[in-house]
C-alpha atoms as one frame of an Amber mdcrd trajectory, in Angstrom:
protein
  44.790 -60.047-157.795  46.337 -56.284-158.228  43.685 -54.545-156.410  44.022
 -51.078-157.370  44.629 -52.186-161.216  41.461 -54.130-160.938  39.828 -50.885
-159.601  41.283 -48.282-162.214  38.354 -48.021-164.268  36.043 -47.284-160.891
  39.177 -44.936-160.069  38.764 -43.117-163.524  34.847 -42.680-163.041  35.271
 -41.272-159.633  38.170 -38.605-160.882  35.956 -37.410-163.421  32.975 -36.853
-161.099  35.260 -34.979-158.395  36.140 -32.827-161.554  32.672 -31.544-162.001
  31.907 -30.908-158.624  35.628 -29.497-157.938  36.297 -27.119-161.184  38.676
 -25.275-162.845  36.552 -22.836-162.863  36.471 -21.853-159.334  37.291 -18.411
-158.100  39.074 -16.395-157.103  42.003 -18.380-158.452  43.933 -18.880-154.950
  40.684 -20.794-153.710  39.828 -22.833-156.565  43.740 -24.219-156.638  43.850
 -24.463-153.318  40.668 -26.820-152.789  42.014 -29.070-155.770  45.894 -29.841
-155.159  46.081 -32.770-153.207  43.833 -34.376-155.718  45.737 -33.711-158.479
  49.308 -35.524-155.939  47.109 -38.155-156.505  45.938 -40.778-153.661  44.597
 -43.983-153.525  40.400 -43.004-153.615  40.387 -45.819-150.844  36.892 -44.407
-149.747  34.974 -43.889-153.162  35.803 -47.549-154.079  34.923 -48.571-151.500
  30.740 -46.630-151.646  31.012 -47.966-155.134  31.724 -51.833-154.607  29.306
 -51.747-151.441  26.480 -50.116-153.746  27.743 -53.084-156.275  27.584 -55.953
-153.430  24.420 -55.150-152.679  22.969 -55.721-156.304  23.401 -51.685-157.484
  25.042 -49.896-160.040  28.125 -48.108-160.257  26.446 -45.144-162.198  23.794
 -44.969-159.418  25.893 -43.769-156.617  28.762 -41.826-158.280  28.023 -37.995
-156.979  28.511 -40.252-153.313  31.430 -41.607-154.680  32.823 -38.372-154.896
  31.508 -36.502-151.828  33.194 -39.201-149.718  36.458 -38.281-151.230  36.201
 -34.619-151.446  35.527 -34.898-147.227  38.564 -36.874-146.648  40.576 -34.554
-148.714  39.139 -31.316-146.467  40.050 -33.587-143.271  43.411 -34.167-144.501
  44.498 -30.492-145.238  42.766 -29.440-142.028  44.938 -32.227-140.372  48.136
 -30.622-141.830  47.201 -27.469-141.022  47.063 -28.410-137.261  50.165 -31.247
-137.784  52.515 -28.428-139.104  52.941 -30.791-142.145  54.718 -29.945-145.138
  54.304 -32.567-147.004  51.578 -34.728-148.533  51.437 -37.497-151.171  55.006
 -35.898-151.663  53.646 -32.826-152.698  53.992 -29.348-150.295  50.535 -29.165
-148.029  48.136 -26.650-149.202  48.895 -24.664-146.251  52.800 -24.280-147.095
  51.562 -23.114-150.943  48.501 -20.573-150.079  48.739 -19.721-145.932  46.897
 -20.838-143.259  44.092 -18.764-144.046  43.425 -20.269-147.485  44.367 -24.007
-146.678  41.305 -23.283-143.379  38.666 -21.571-146.211  39.582 -24.262-148.910
  38.702 -26.922-146.732  35.548 -25.490-145.327  34.696 -25.038-149.367  35.353
 -28.300-149.894  32.977 -29.805-146.553  30.119 -27.765-148.699  30.523 -29.453
-151.926  30.072 -32.551-149.859  26.970 -32.424-149.488  25.809 -30.579-152.528
  27.031 -33.554-154.277  25.207 -35.590-152.065  22.443 -33.682-153.104  22.513
 -34.055-156.575  22.250 -38.022-155.760  19.951 -38.034-153.993  17.876 -35.630
-156.692  18.915 -37.717-159.306  17.694 -41.222-158.600  14.766 -39.815-156.846
  15.476 -41.695-153.436  12.573 -41.997-150.951  13.011 -39.173-147.575  13.557
 -42.097-145.505  17.226 -42.643-147.892  17.833 -39.359-148.193  17.401 -38.318
-144.239  19.856 -41.425-143.753  22.526 -40.757-146.506  22.455 -37.246-144.714
  22.463 -38.440-141.500  25.589 -40.913-141.850  27.358 -38.478-143.298  26.488
 -35.731-140.798  27.619 -38.549-137.765  30.783 -39.122-139.631  31.577 -35.709
-140.257  31.194 -35.071-136.311  33.098 -38.214-135.890  35.921 -37.525-137.385
  36.152 -34.471-135.617  35.621 -35.810-131.911  39.046 -38.287-133.314  40.676
 -35.092-134.211  40.222 -33.600-131.237  41.260 -36.754-129.299  44.279 -37.300
-131.412  45.314 -33.827-130.485  44.920 -34.308-127.071  46.638 -37.114-126.169
  49.991 -35.485-127.358  49.479 -33.668-123.864  48.831 -36.612-121.530  51.868
 -38.493-120.276  50.120 -41.959-120.811  47.692 -42.818-123.357  45.897 -46.758
-123.252  45.077 -48.977-126.478  41.721 -48.413-125.864  41.745 -44.721-126.195
  43.786 -45.014-129.318  41.601 -47.327-131.081  38.523 -44.711-130.119  40.047
 -42.171-131.321  40.860 -43.857-134.437  37.684 -45.266-135.293  36.164 -41.767
-134.890  39.364 -40.222-137.233  39.428 -42.640-139.875  36.916 -45.120-139.246
  33.811 -43.516-139.350  34.249 -41.965-142.629  35.024 -46.088-144.145  31.948
 -46.916-142.234  29.809 -44.207-143.407  31.018 -44.362-146.976  30.387 -48.036
-147.057  26.754 -47.443-145.815  25.483 -44.531-147.980  26.645 -47.209-151.019
  24.674 -49.929-149.599  22.009 -47.889-148.919  22.143 -46.551-153.089  22.219
 -49.456-153.858  19.507 -51.239-152.424  21.197 -53.554-149.781  19.013 -55.420
-146.717  18.840 -53.629-142.892  21.910 -56.807-142.424  23.436 -55.877-145.868
  24.345 -52.615-144.566  25.025 -53.151-140.885  27.519 -55.805-142.179  29.122
 -53.896-144.815  29.140 -50.487-142.784  31.182 -52.951-139.937  33.389 -54.089
-142.645  34.439 -50.567-143.240  34.733 -49.747-139.500  36.736 -52.226-138.574
  39.199 -52.353-141.866  39.502 -47.969-141.536  40.906 -48.762-137.980  43.643
 -51.819-139.312  44.449 -49.042-142.179  44.634 -46.197-139.266  47.481 -48.943
-137.893  48.917 -49.907-141.249  49.826 -46.091-141.111  51.277 -45.734-138.384
  53.912 -48.148-138.653  54.301 -47.306-141.991  54.926 -43.821-140.263  58.380
 -45.956-139.030  59.434 -48.035-141.125  57.552 -47.323-144.666  59.492 -45.736
-147.414  59.651 -42.070-147.721  59.208 -41.760-150.926  56.545 -44.662-151.253
  54.532 -43.105-148.326  54.456 -39.738-149.605  55.156 -38.368-145.941  58.074
 -37.992-143.774  58.829 -40.568-142.027  59.210 -40.088-137.793  56.415 -37.554
-138.068  54.607 -39.191-135.776  57.440 -39.371-133.554  58.230 -35.972-133.925
  55.031 -34.678-133.341  54.810 -36.665-130.308  51.729 -38.400-131.829  50.407
 -41.409-129.518  50.132 -44.273-131.950  49.499 -47.620-130.987  53.501 -48.333
-131.713  54.108 -45.938-129.246  51.943 -46.581-126.785  52.704 -50.225-127.128
  56.842 -49.093-126.232  56.576 -46.941-123.622  54.512 -49.944-121.367  56.823
 -52.443-122.768  60.016 -50.433-122.453  62.353 -50.948-119.523  62.418 -47.510
-117.849  65.852 -46.218-119.311  65.266 -47.114-122.665  61.677 -46.015-122.202
  62.991 -42.161-120.707  64.848 -42.419-124.562  61.592 -42.347-126.172  60.144
 -39.672-124.277  62.845 -37.446-124.438  62.256 -37.480-128.424  58.667 -37.513
-128.910  57.386 -33.921-130.021  60.935 -32.988-130.024  60.367 -31.572-133.585
  63.893 -30.591-135.584  65.205 -34.110-133.395  68.317 -35.548-135.324  67.905
 -38.681-138.134  70.979 -40.698-135.558  68.061 -40.148-132.451  65.322 -41.436
-134.846  66.775 -44.268-135.593  67.858 -45.200-132.021  64.023 -44.752-131.038
  62.777 -46.462-134.231  65.268 -49.316-133.283  63.369 -49.777-130.000  59.864
 -50.175-131.270  61.289 -52.487-133.072  63.221 -54.273-130.684  60.255 -54.145
-127.948  57.840 -55.938-130.688  56.042 -52.983-130.997  56.086 -53.072-134.878
  55.040 -56.785-134.369  51.935 -56.108-132.296  50.664 -53.326-134.037  50.986
 -55.327-137.389  49.183 -58.402-135.848  46.297 -56.509-134.143  45.838 -54.512
-137.987  45.640 -58.266-139.035  42.691 -59.312-136.420  40.431 -56.233-137.351
  40.796 -57.216-141.122  39.869 -60.695-140.539  37.042 -59.629-138.180  36.002
 -57.610-141.050  35.867 -59.985-143.698  33.616 -62.585-141.667  31.116 -59.727
-141.866  30.917 -60.209-145.459  29.605 -63.385-144.928  25.737 -62.310-145.446
  26.888 -60.424-148.953  26.261 -62.579-151.702  29.159 -63.989-153.686  29.961
 -61.462-156.323  33.318 -59.722-158.226  32.586 -56.680-156.093  32.841 -59.056
-152.680  35.882 -60.737-153.871  37.660 -57.433-154.763  36.319 -55.857-150.907
  38.023 -58.827-149.415  41.351 -58.057-151.368  40.850 -54.669-150.262  41.009
 -55.586-146.657  44.384 -57.031-147.251  46.263 -54.809-149.477  44.929 -52.072
-146.051  47.136 -54.389-144.159  49.881 -55.297-146.507  50.445 -51.766-148.713
  53.092 -49.731-148.992  51.427 -46.274-149.778
């Protein structure tokens, strides 16, 4: 199954809904343009698709969850804008980042404005469906908790750059928040809107969390061995920024002293030469860091897929299983 082709119709619905909440009419123009910039640059729309599939998997309709689907993608985009500011990244999805084009102050405001739109869109979804107070509270609690988890995960990521040693456990806790939390929340909100039973909502949430962590591990791997034209970000940017990604953590633990020092010397160097970067990448491959990281991502996806045993068979479930595989085989 070509999973992205299979999701084309859902993605088109999500695009239209995002246009509704982040329209071209937003003024002043620099604010509107900076808010919309990354949407027009593409993206996989994984989170809204997961939300819609989760809704369908418990017997709900796609039309019932469109505002919520747009909301999680808007939230994700807000985090990307701020993430690029913190990491000083100049490229995202193959285009210049928001702060490069409009400056850091406008990038911060654009992110904040998108965050406000998340709650406006969710409010409309709750109102339109006339959801019970209990469901409404749970939806807003879920998105609020996930938002805090993302911030905490990002803070951990920033602080880890300053540490000499980071454990795998610390890394997994960080990515569980930074990436796993929003996929978890997307699945949970979709299942709540779709009228899922408690055990279904719990299983779908756990599925989202696990594939979210696997997604980030795959991102770490692609940031080292991926193709820049497909990945949309400069290869080796995590190494230049001194990020403690899983392959780096593994390498620093397993490389012999002399080779470990070679890796440590270039971490966070910024303007590292292509030759030095390639040498470090070769060391990561040589010590098994790439293979180990890929294996862990695969294990997480296998665990995630088992969670769906409580969900009745359907096209939506089949697509969720295919999406889980896509997370660890993708090159984008």
